C-alpha positions in Angstrom: 30.2 112.5 166.0 33.9 113.1 166.7 36.8 110.7 166.3 38.0 108.6 169.2 41.8 108.1 169.2 43.3 104.6 169.2 46.7 103.2 169.1 47.9 100.9 166.3 47.6 98.1 165.6 43.9 98.7 165.5 41.1 96.2 164.6 37.3 96.6 164.4 35.6 93.4 163.5 31.8 93.1 163.1 30.8 89.4 163.2 27.0 89.6 163.4 24.2 92.2 163.3 24.4 92.8 167.1 20.6 92.7 167.2 18.4 90.8 169.7 18.2 87.9 167.1 21.9 88.0 166.0 22.2 84.2 166.1 18.9 83.7 164.2 18.5 80.4 162.2 18.5 82.8 159.2 22.3 82.5 159.3 22.6 78.7 159.1 25.5 77.5 157.0 25.7 74.5 154.6 25.7 72.2 157.7 22.7 73.9 159.3 24.8 75.5 162.0 24.9 79.2 162.9 28.7 79.9 163.2 28.4 83.3 164.9 30.1 83.6 168.3 30.0 87.3 168.9 27.0 89.5 169.3 28.0 92.5 167.3 31.5 93.8 167.1 34.8 94.0 168.9 37.5 96.6 168.9 41.1 95.8 169.7 43.8 98.4 170.1 46.9 97.6 172.1 45.6 96.2 175.4 42.1 97.4 174.8 39.4 94.8 173.9 36.0 96.4 173.7 32.6 95.0 172.6 29.6 96.6 171.1 26.5 96.0 169.0 26.4 97.9 165.7 29.3 99.8 164.2 29.3 102.3 161.4 33.0 103.2 161.5 35.2 105.8 159.9 38.8 105.0 160.4 41.5 107.6 159.7 45.3 107.2 160.0 47.4 110.3 160.4 51.2 110.6 160.1 52.5 114.1 160.4 50.7 116.2 157.7 49.5 113.1 155.8 46.3 111.3 156.4 44.0 108.7 154.9 40.5 107.7 155.9 38.3 104.8 155.0 34.5 104.2 155.5 32.1 101.7 154.1 28.4 102.0 153.5 26.1 99.8 155.8 29.1 98.3 157.6 27.3 96.3 160.3 24.3 95.5 158.1 26.5 93.6 155.6 28.4 91.7 158.2 30.9 90.1 158.6 33.3 93.1 158.0 36.5 94.2 159.5 38.7 97.3 159.2 42.3 97.4 160.5 45.0 100.0 160.8 48.7 99.6 161.1 51.5 102.1 161.2 51.4 102.8 157.5 48.1 101.4 156.1 44.4 100.8 156.6 43.0 97.5 155.5 39.2 97.1 154.8 38.4 93.4 155.0 35.3 92.8 152.9 35.5 89.0 153.6 37.3 89.1 156.9 39.6 86.3 157.9 38.4 86.5 161.5 35.0 85.0 160.6 34.7 81.5 162.1 33.5 79.9 158.9 34.1 80.1 155.1 32.2 82.8 153.2 29.6 80.8 151.2 29.3 82.7 147.9 27.1 80.4 145.8 27.2 79.9 142.1 25.5 82.8 140.3 25.7 85.1 143.3 27.8 88.2 143.5 28.3 90.9 146.1 28.8 94.6 145.5 30.5 96.5 148.3 30.6 100.3 148.5 33.4 102.1 150.4 34.9 105.5 150.5 38.6 106.6 150.7 39.8 110.1 151.5 43.4 111.0 150.9 44.4 114.1 152.8 41.9 116.5 154.5 38.2 115.9 153.9 36.7 119.2 152.7 33.1 118.1 153.2 33.0 117.4 156.9 35.3 118.2 159.8 35.5 114.6 160.7 36.9 112.7 157.7 34.1 110.9 155.7 31.6 111.5 158.4 29.1 112.5 155.6 29.2 108.9 154.4 27.1 107.8 157.3 24.1 109.8 156.1 24.8 111.3 152.6 22.6 114.1 151.3 19.9 113.1 148.9 19.1 115.6 146.1 15.6 115.5 144.7 13.0 117.5 142.9 9.6 118.4 144.3 7.1 115.5 144.0 4.8 117.6 142.0 7.5 118.0 139.3 8.2 114.3 139.2 4.5 113.5 138.8 3.8 116.3 136.2 6.8 115.2 134.1 5.0 112.0 132.9 8.3 110.1 132.9 6.6 107.5 135.2 2.9 107.0 134.4 0.0 107.6 136.8 1.8 109.4 139.6 0.0 111.8 141.9 1.8 113.6 144.8 1.0 111.7 147.9 -0.1 114.9 149.6 -2.7 115.4 146.8 -4.0 111.9 146.6 -7.7 111.9 147.6 -7.6 108.2 148.4 -6.3 108.5 151.9 -7.2 105.0 153.0 -5.2 103.6 150.1 -2.3 105.8 150.9 -2.4 104.7 154.6 -2.2 101.0 153.6 0.9 101.5 151.6 2.4 103.9 154.2 2.6 101.0 156.7 5.8 99.9 154.8 7.6 102.9 156.4 5.5 103.9 159.4 4.3 102.0 162.5 5.4 98.8 164.2 5.2 96.7 161.0 7.4 99.0 158.9 9.7 96.9 156.6 12.9 98.1 158.3 11.5 96.8 161.6 10.5 93.5 160.1 14.2 92.9 159.4 14.8 92.5 163.1 12.3 89.5 163.4 14.6 87.1 161.6 17.7 89.3 161.5 17.5 89.9 157.8 21.1 91.2 157.8 24.4 90.0 156.6 26.0 90.4 153.1 23.5 87.9 151.6 20.3 89.0 153.2 20.5 92.7 153.7 18.1 94.7 151.6 15.5 91.9 151.2 12.1 92.0 152.9 11.0 89.5 155.5 8.1 87.5 154.0 6.1 87.5 157.2 2.8 86.6 155.5 4.3 83.1 155.1 4.4 82.6 158.8 0.7 83.2 159.6 0.0 79.5 160.0 3.1 78.8 162.1 2.7 77.5 165.6 4.6 79.0 168.5 8.3 79.0 168.4 11.1 80.7 166.5 9.8 82.7 163.5 9.6 81.0 160.1 12.5 82.1 157.9 11.1 83.3 154.5 12.7 85.7 152.0 10.6 87.8 149.6 13.0 88.1 146.7 11.1 91.2 145.2 7.8 89.4 144.4 5.5 91.9 142.6 8.4 94.3 142.2 8.8 96.0 145.5 11.7 97.9 144.0 9.3 99.7 141.7 6.8 100.2 144.5 9.4 101.9 146.7 10.7 104.0 143.7 7.2 105.3 142.8 6.4 106.2 146.4 9.6 108.2 146.7 8.7 110.1 143.5 5.2 110.7 144.9 6.3 111.9 148.3 10.0 112.8 148.4 10.3 110.8 151.6 13.9 109.5 151.8 12.8 106.3 153.6 11.4 105.1 150.3 14.6 105.8 148.6 16.6 103.8 151.1 14.2 100.8 150.9 14.5 101.0 147.1 18.3 101.2 147.0 18.8 98.4 149.5 16.4 96.0 147.8 17.7 96.8 144.3 21.2 96.0 145.4 20.2 92.8 147.0 18.1 91.6 144.0 20.8 92.4 141.5 23.5 90.7 143.5 21.8 87.7 145.2 18.4 87.0 143.7 19.5 87.2 140.1 21.3 84.0 138.8 24.4 85.3 137.1 25.6 82.2 135.5 26.0 80.3 132.1 26.6 77.0 133.9 23.0 75.9 134.3 20.3 75.2 131.7 18.8 78.0 129.6 15.6 77.9 131.6 17.5 79.0 134.7 20.6 80.9 133.5 20.4 84.6 134.3 17.0 84.2 135.8 15.5 85.5 139.1 15.0 83.1 142.0 11.5 82.9 143.5 10.6 83.9 147.1 11.0 81.1 149.6 8.5 78.2 149.0 5.1 79.0 150.6 4.7 78.3 154.3 8.1 76.4 154.5 11.2 77.5 156.4 14.1 78.5 154.1 16.4 76.1 156.0 19.8 76.1 154.2 18.4 77.3 150.9 19.3 80.9 151.3 17.6 82.9 148.6 17.3 79.9 146.3 13.6 79.3 146.9 13.5 75.6 147.4 14.7 74.2 150.8 15.2 70.5 151.5 11.8 69.6 152.8 9.4 66.7 152.3 6.8 69.1 150.9 9.1 70.7 148.4 10.0 69.2 145.1 12.7 71.6 144.0 13.1 73.7 140.9 14.7 77.0 139.8 13.9 80.4 138.3 10.6 80.8 136.4 8.9 83.4 134.2 6.2 83.6 136.9 8.7 85.4 139.1 10.5 88.0 136.9 10.5 91.7 138.0 13.1 93.9 136.3 11.1 97.1 135.8 11.9 98.4 139.2 15.6 97.8 138.6 15.5 100.0 135.5 13.7 102.7 137.4 16.4 102.4 140.1 19.0 102.9 137.3 17.3 106.0 136.0 17.2 107.5 139.5 20.7 106.5 140.7 22.8 105.8 137.6 23.8 102.5 139.0 24.8 100.4 135.9 24.4 97.1 137.7 20.7 97.6 137.9 20.4 98.4 134.2 22.6 95.4 133.3 20.5 93.1 135.5 17.3 94.4 134.0 18.5 93.6 130.5 19.8 90.3 131.7 16.4 89.3 132.9 14.8 90.4 129.6 17.3 88.3 127.7 16.5 85.4 130.0 12.9 85.5 128.6 14.2 85.0 125.1 16.6 82.3 126.1 14.2 80.2 128.2 11.8 80.1 125.2 14.5 79.2 122.7 14.1 75.5 121.7 17.5 75.5 120.2 19.0 75.6 123.8 17.3 72.5 125.1 17.9 68.7 124.9 14.9 68.4 122.5 16.6 70.6 119.9 17.6 67.6 117.8 13.9 66.7 117.3 12.2 70.2 117.5 13.8 73.6 117.7 10.6 75.6 118.1 9.6 77.7 121.2 9.7 75.9 124.5 6.7 77.7 126.0 8.6 78.5 129.2 8.2 82.2 128.7 4.4 82.0 128.5 3.3 79.1 130.7 1.5 79.7 134.1 0.7 77.1 136.6 0.9 74.2 134.2 3.3 73.5 131.2 0.1 73.1 129.1 -1.5 76.5 130.0 -0.5 79.3 127.6 -3.5 81.6 128.0 -3.5 84.9 129.9 -1.3 84.4 133.0 1.4 85.9 135.1 4.2 84.0 133.4 3.5 85.6 130.1 2.6 88.9 131.7 6.0 89.1 133.5 7.8 88.1 130.4 6.0 90.8 128.4 6.8 93.5 131.0 10.4 92.3 131.2 10.8 92.4 127.5 9.5 96.0 127.3 11.9 96.8 130.1 14.8 95.4 128.1 13.6 97.3 125.0 13.5 100.6 127.0 16.9 99.9 128.5 18.7 98.9 125.3 16.7 100.0 122.3 17.0 96.6 120.8 14.0 95.7 118.7 14.2 92.0 119.4 12.8 92.5 122.9 9.7 94.3 121.7 9.1 91.8 118.9 9.3 88.9 121.3 6.8 90.6 123.6 4.4 90.9 120.7 4.8 87.3 119.8 3.9 86.3 123.3 0.8 88.4 123.2 -0.3 86.7 120.1 0.4 83.3 121.6 -1.7 83.9 124.7 -4.8 85.8 123.7 -6.9 86.6 120.7 -9.6 89.3 120.2 -12.1 86.6 119.4 -11.3 84.2 122.3 -14.1 82.3 123.9 -13.4 83.7 127.3 -15.7 81.2 129.1 -13.5 78.3 127.9 -10.6 79.8 129.9 -12.4 79.2 133.2 -11.1 82.5 134.6 -13.5 82.4 137.5 -11.6 79.4 138.9 -9.7 81.8 141.2 -7.2 79.3 142.6 -6.1 78.3 139.1 -6.7 81.4 137.0 -6.5 84.5 139.3 -3.4 85.6 137.4 -5.2 86.4 134.2 -5.6 90.0 135.5 -1.8 90.3 135.7 -1.7 89.6 132.0 -4.4 92.2 131.2 -2.4 94.8 133.2 0.6 93.9 131.1 -1.5 94.5 127.9 -2.4 97.9 129.3 1.2 98.7 129.9 2.2 97.5 126.5 -0.4 99.8 124.9 0.9 102.7 126.9 4.5 102.0 125.8 3.5 101.6 122.1 1.7 104.9 122.2 4.7 106.5 123.8 6.8 105.2 120.9 4.2 106.4 118.4 3.8 102.9 117.1 0.0 102.6 116.5 0.3 99.6 114.3 -1.3 96.1 113.8 0.3 94.7 117.0 -1.2 97.6 118.9 -4.6 97.0 117.4 -4.4 93.3 118.3 -3.5 93.9 121.9 -6.1 96.7 122.3 -8.9 94.6 120.9 -7.9 91.7 123.2 -7.9 93.9 126.2 -11.3 95.3 125.5 -12.7 91.8 124.7 -11.6 90.4 128.1 -12.5 93.6 130.0 -16.1 93.4 128.6 -16.3 89.8 129.9 -15.1 91.0 133.3 -17.8 93.6 133.6 -20.5 90.9 133.6 -18.6 88.2 135.6 -16.0 89.5 138.0 -16.6 90.0 141.8 -14.3 90.6 144.8 -12.5 87.3 145.6 -13.5 87.2 149.3 -17.2 87.3 148.4 -16.8 83.6 147.7 -14.2 82.4 150.3 -15.5 78.9 150.1 -13.7 78.3 146.8 -10.3 79.5 148.1 -7.8 77.3 149.8 -6.5 80.1 152.0 -8.9 83.1 152.0 -6.3 85.6 153.3 -5.7 89.3 153.0 -3.8 88.8 149.8 -7.0 88.1 147.9 -8.4 91.5 148.9 -5.1 93.1 147.7 -5.2 91.2 144.4 -8.6 92.7 143.7 -6.8 96.0 143.0 -5.5 94.5 139.7 -9.1 94.4 138.4 -9.4 98.1 139.1 -6.3 98.7 137.0 -7.6 96.5 134.2 -10.8 98.4 133.9 -8.9 101.8 134.1 -6.8 100.6 131.1 -9.8 99.5 129.2 -11.6 102.8 129.8 -8.7 104.7 128.2 -9.4 102.8 125.0 -13.2 103.2 125.1 -15.9 105.9 124.8 -19.5 106.6 125.6 -21.4 104.2 127.8 -18.8 101.5 127.5 -16.2 103.8 128.9 -18.5 104.9 131.7 -19.1 101.3 132.7 -15.4 100.5 132.8 -14.8 103.5 135.0 -17.6 102.5 137.3 -16.1 99.0 137.7 -12.6 100.5 138.2 -14.0 102.6 141.1 -15.9 99.6 142.5 -13.0 97.2 142.7 -10.7 100.0 144.0 -13.0 100.7 146.9 -13.7 97.0 147.5 -10.0 96.2 147.7 -9.1 99.1 150.0 -12.1 98.8 152.3 -11.8 95.1 152.7 -8.1 95.1 153.3 -8.3 98.1 155.7 -10.6 96.1 157.9 -8.3 93.1 158.2 -5.8 92.9 161.1 -3.3 91.2 158.7 -3.2 94.2 156.3 0.4 95.1 157.2 1.9 91.8 156.2 4.5 92.1 153.5 2.7 90.7 150.4 -0.5 92.8 150.6 1.5 95.9 151.3 3.7 95.4 148.3 0.5 94.8 146.2 -0.8 98.2 147.4 2.6 99.8 146.5 2.6 98.5 142.9 -1.2 98.5 142.0 -3.9 101.1 142.3 -1.9 104.2 141.2 -4.2 104.6 138.2 -7.2 105.5 140.4 -5.9 108.9 141.2 -3.2 109.2 138.6 -5.2 108.4 135.4 -7.3 111.2 133.9 -11.0 110.3 133.6 -11.1 112.1 130.2 -7.9 111.0 128.5 -8.3 108.7 125.5 -5.7 106.7 123.8 -5.2 106.8 120.1 -7.3 104.3 118.1 -5.5 102.2 115.5 -6.5 102.2 111.8 -9.4 100.0 110.9 -8.5 96.4 110.2 -10.1 93.6 108.3 -9.8 91.3 111.3 -7.3 89.4 113.2 -7.5 86.0 111.6 -8.1 82.8 113.6 -6.3 81.8 116.8 -3.7 79.2 116.5 -3.2 77.0 119.6 0.3 76.8 121.0 1.9 73.5 121.8 5.1 73.6 123.9 8.3 72.1 122.5 8.5 69.2 124.9 5.0 68.0 123.9 5.8 68.4 120.2 9.2 66.6 120.6 7.8 63.7 122.5 5.1 63.3 119.9 7.7 63.3 117.1 9.9 60.9 119.1 7.0 58.4 119.4 6.3 58.7 115.6 10.0 58.1 114.9 10.1 55.2 117.4 7.1 53.7 115.7 8.6 54.1 112.3 11.8 52.5 113.4 9.9 49.6 114.9 8.1 49.1 111.7 11.4 49.2 109.8 12.9 46.8 112.2 10.0 44.3 111.9 10.1 44.6 108.2 13.8 44.0 108.1 13.5 41.0 110.4 10.7 39.6 108.3 12.8 40.1 105.1 15.8 38.4 106.7 13.6 35.5 107.8 12.3 35.2 104.3 15.8 35.1 102.8 17.0 32.5 105.3 13.9 30.3 104.9 
């Protein structure tokens, strides 16, 4: 593409995405109003006033033998943007004054802009900075990535025998429901939204009308899913999805502040509340709505592993810093010394391990996400405190001698997430083996995993075999069954003989059940089930059927399980005791005074 000459003063201003839904309700401001007036961009140069949809400009200014050129990545996607040229300068307006409203950067948000400047002649392309529009992507062959073992359980896509499974994940980049195409439905563009995925699964119960606005906010770690698919295939579309989403998560979804309470500071905001329009909440999860009570970041939505993988692939320090930030958040949210109850009880709050209820601290996704986040922090920083905290949470939530029946794990609506925890145990054991730390903590986690997996062999079934116990028997349940396959694959690595064979049979069974059921559903291309396919199931083709993990030294046992009580419960109990004691003292004092005066 060649340059088109313009006279100075020159201005190119992109006010909206320029798409068919450029004035989508997705862009409502604090007053619930979409301020956009212009579909796309305008160019002004002298008497010229031209309009267009989507601009990816490179602007160069030449004076004699001297020249300067400026370009910015994803110019129209991150609207509003403007670039201007005068006789002696080029101005890139990252927050353009032409926009008909204020720029609503909320507390804890940040925005990273990428732009390029060339002084003098560009020696890469004839048109200055033209290469910035589609830069080259250097990569190794997928077979090398997979053979390296740097990321576990990878098989080149071309060699994966599970073609139906591959096809389910491939819908993220191919076909009418590809994730980039989904952006157009709600116009998921602009500096705050670009990079995120439209959570279209939340709109399935919506009646006719404008589409429900719902943001995905990296649930189940789509960043990691995109990264592993790139490594498996070399397809640059996966790289682009990974890079766009990682930038969005690190800037917008992560809560970069010290100004809130420890439970929220430096956390990760949830996806938009289920089946409710985002309204004016942006990516802050909880819109003003009669069905929504409000809240903030929670351990049940914490996914930094993909950010660290993004850092390893790109060298972007923001992704690494955010991954460590989210690991530290786990420690801080569980620190009783940072809450209002610290004057009564300074013990652990339980916020890092609860799932569903403040009183449930068994195997759940809150603790699972915390454990994976802490391992991510340890890998990124090398600081032992992260791994030690992960091990303390494992001991808090499970025991090798648990009475599994008492957990009521077959109550799918309230306990489905225990499989997420068992996956986290498997990942923890892999990481400890990688570190060569086959110690007591390893033995405890291994015994716990095998204990729960043995129970699953006799009791677990595909969720949709019993749809009557599910509130919404949707495609997501079929996708979640893939977690059971992974759990059995992890357990098989730590077993032998008939037990190992039985675990492998169950891993195959749930893999096939998940894939075949989901493949037969017309809603299989919705965002959530696709991301679940991207992030689960890799072990089926990528885990050797003969590999065995190291066994720990024999142990005398693991002692008895100690029940965990969260700080708030302990503190209120102590407060009642103190209040009762003070009441007794007050009554005794009053009685004594009455006696003296009588």
